[in-house]
Wavefront OBJ file of the C-alpha trace (Angstrom):
o trace
v 0.000 0.000 0.000
v 1.336 3.422 -0.924
v 1.104 5.786 2.013
v 0.001 9.354 1.798
v 2.721 11.913 2.455
v 2.155 13.172 6.004
v 1.147 16.727 6.817
v 2.058 16.101 10.444
v 4.262 13.813 12.504
v 2.864 13.559 16.045
v 5.258 12.305 18.726
v 4.644 11.276 22.318
v 7.104 10.541 25.107
v 7.436 10.680 28.866
v 10.162 9.425 31.220
v 13.525 9.617 29.457
v 11.925 11.726 26.761
v 14.155 14.797 26.729
v 17.253 12.763 25.910
v 15.302 10.762 23.327
v 14.019 13.950 21.672
v 17.522 15.437 21.560
v 18.614 12.368 19.597
v 15.477 12.221 17.437
v 15.596 15.918 16.483
v 19.359 16.101 15.931
v 19.836 17.652 12.484
v 16.062 17.799 11.932
v 15.649 18.844 8.294
v 13.278 21.617 7.281
v 10.123 20.420 5.571
v 7.928 22.126 3.008
v 4.972 19.805 3.594
v 4.949 18.569 7.196
v 5.067 19.850 10.746
v 6.031 17.997 13.921
v 4.054 18.213 17.167
v 5.277 16.685 20.420
v 3.763 15.883 23.790
v 6.252 15.312 26.588
v 4.752 14.676 30.018
v 5.709 17.631 32.220
v 4.678 18.759 35.692
v 1.661 21.051 35.379
v 2.978 23.598 37.879
v 6.231 24.393 36.050
v 6.898 26.458 32.957
v 8.163 24.435 30.032
v 11.673 25.141 28.774
v 11.301 22.867 25.741
v 10.992 25.661 23.187
v 14.154 27.338 24.479
v 16.091 24.056 24.602
v 15.230 23.027 21.065
v 15.269 26.518 19.539
v 18.971 26.722 20.428
v 19.548 23.654 18.278
v 17.053 24.161 15.471
v 16.408 27.901 15.309
v 13.922 30.184 17.008
v 11.705 30.482 13.910
v 11.165 26.691 13.731
v 10.277 25.815 17.348
v 7.032 26.936 19.017
v 4.707 26.162 21.882
v 1.331 25.274 20.366
v -1.212 28.030 20.966
v -5.006 27.824 20.708
v -6.212 28.966 17.292
v -2.728 28.773 15.730
v -2.720 27.063 12.350
v -0.444 24.106 11.694
v 2.444 25.283 9.510
v 4.845 23.025 7.593
v 8.449 23.106 8.744
v 7.633 23.915 12.367
v 8.170 21.905 15.528
v 5.433 22.420 18.122
v 5.396 21.403 21.782
v 2.284 20.959 23.919
v 2.133 23.457 26.790
v 2.057 22.055 30.334
v -1.260 21.829 32.164
v -3.514 21.463 29.092
v -4.497 18.747 26.674
v -3.458 19.708 23.141
v -5.777 18.875 20.260
v -5.664 19.373 16.497
v -8.954 20.454 14.968
v -10.310 19.562 11.501
v -9.401 23.054 10.219
v -5.742 22.333 11.164
v -5.710 24.693 14.137
v -4.724 23.821 17.686
v -7.013 23.923 20.680
v -6.384 23.393 24.385
v -8.545 21.593 26.921
v -8.662 21.628 30.714
v -10.371 18.223 30.891
v -9.074 16.002 33.700
v -5.743 14.233 33.248
v -5.787 11.024 31.213
v -3.598 8.229 32.628
v -2.407 10.808 35.191
v -1.173 13.120 32.414
v -2.163 16.525 31.098
v -1.131 16.993 28.368
v -2.127 13.509 27.300
v -0.454 11.812 24.356
v -3.638 9.826 23.633
v -5.727 13.007 23.438
v -3.343 14.592 20.928
v -2.877 11.491 18.769
v -6.595 10.699 18.643
v -7.408 14.278 17.631
v -4.725 14.136 14.914
v -6.171 10.868 13.605
v -9.649 12.429 13.491
v -8.437 15.641 11.846
v -5.963 14.249 9.307
v -6.706 10.544 8.832
v -3.958 8.992 6.680
v -2.088 12.323 6.463
v -0.673 11.949 9.990
v 2.222 9.791 11.168
v 2.570 8.917 14.850
v 5.623 7.973 16.913
v 5.772 6.790 20.506
v 9.039 6.889 22.432
v 10.287 6.015 25.915
v 7.878 6.387 28.821
v 6.782 4.833 32.103
v 3.021 4.554 31.534
v 0.647 3.464 28.765
v -0.381 6.923 27.538
v -0.181 7.014 23.747
v -0.952 3.353 22.997
v -4.625 4.053 22.274
v -3.802 7.166 20.245
v -1.163 5.434 18.124
v -3.675 2.653 17.404
v -6.205 5.316 16.315
v -3.710 6.757 13.821
v -3.063 3.284 12.414
v -6.786 2.553 12.168
v -7.265 5.721 10.067
v -4.472 4.713 7.663
v -1.662 6.809 9.116
v 1.867 5.531 9.551
v 2.772 4.368 13.068
v 6.125 3.782 14.748
v 7.310 2.934 18.236
v 10.729 2.907 19.818
v 12.018 -0.608 20.342
v 11.352 -1.238 24.053
v 14.823 -2.787 24.388
v 16.258 0.570 23.238
v 14.034 2.753 25.457
v 15.135 4.165 28.819
v 11.613 3.301 30.049
v 10.026 0.560 27.919
v 6.436 0.615 29.259
v 5.053 3.180 26.800
v 6.321 1.702 23.527
v 5.614 -1.855 24.786
v 1.983 -0.884 25.489
v 1.643 0.532 21.975
v 3.067 -2.641 20.436
v 0.676 -4.783 22.489
v -2.382 -2.634 21.644
v -1.909 -2.545 17.857
v 1.436 -3.510 16.303
v 2.929 -0.380 14.695
v 4.246 -0.283 11.151
v 7.749 0.181 12.553
v 9.410 -0.831 15.837
v 12.883 0.668 15.713
v 15.739 1.841 17.910
v 16.059 5.598 18.226
v 18.716 6.116 15.502
v 16.455 4.370 12.982
v 13.408 6.333 14.151
v 15.467 9.473 13.512
v 16.148 8.281 9.942
v 12.429 7.521 9.479
v 11.443 10.976 10.761
v 13.898 12.674 8.411
v 12.510 10.618 5.506
v 8.920 11.565 6.349
v 9.836 15.256 6.438
v 11.812 15.322 3.198
v 10.219 12.811 0.831
l 1 2 3 4 5 6 7 8 9 10 11 12 13 14 15 16 17 18 19 20 21 22 23 24 25 26 27 28 29 30 31 32 33 34 35 36 37 38 39 40 41 42 43 44 45 46 47 48 49 50 51 52 53 54 55 56 57 58 59 60 61 62 63 64 65 66 67 68 69 70 71 72 73 74 75 76 77 78 79 80 81 82 83 84 85 86 87 88 89 90 91 92 93 94 95 96 97 98 99 100 101 102 103 104 105 106 107 108 109 110 111 112 113 114 115 116 117 118 119 120 121 122 123 124 125 126 127 128 129 130 131 132 133 134 135 136 137 138 139 140 141 142 143 144 145 146 147 148 149 150 151 152 153 154 155 156 157 158 159 160 161 162 163 164 165 166 167 168 169 170 171 172 173 174 175 176 177 178 179 180 181 182 183 184 185 186 187 188 189 190 191 192
């Protein structure tokens, strides 16, 4: 089956995630057709420093915290703000929700991935990385069910294997790869 070129790559991670994202986004190529949006579980009562950390590596114009009403733009890397669920709407704008935490997490990876699957169908790719709970397994399965590409970090390669293992058990992803190969896959999705 020929896959549709993605408009968005949605990534979820938790424990061990900052180091994993540094590796995954190393040398992240610009894209004229796809954006990247990431949920990393963070404490709700702290400001996120993710934009500053990754803007130093990738450039201030490419890295943003997702804001309600902002339209998805190719070539940008978005991070979910702490304390809110991040959703993608059908008109390709972001929205935020104060609904209760899902699997003890707000932002929830499942909430983002499920909204991306609903909004974009086969035009979204999902990746699930290291993490210590099962958040994201249901959302990655939703992306796969709508025809989107799915990938999970090989649990043997993950600092915390619970999250990718749960995704593999729920609905086997298209790819189960160690982080260096996920990085190659991400670069391919953004440049093909």
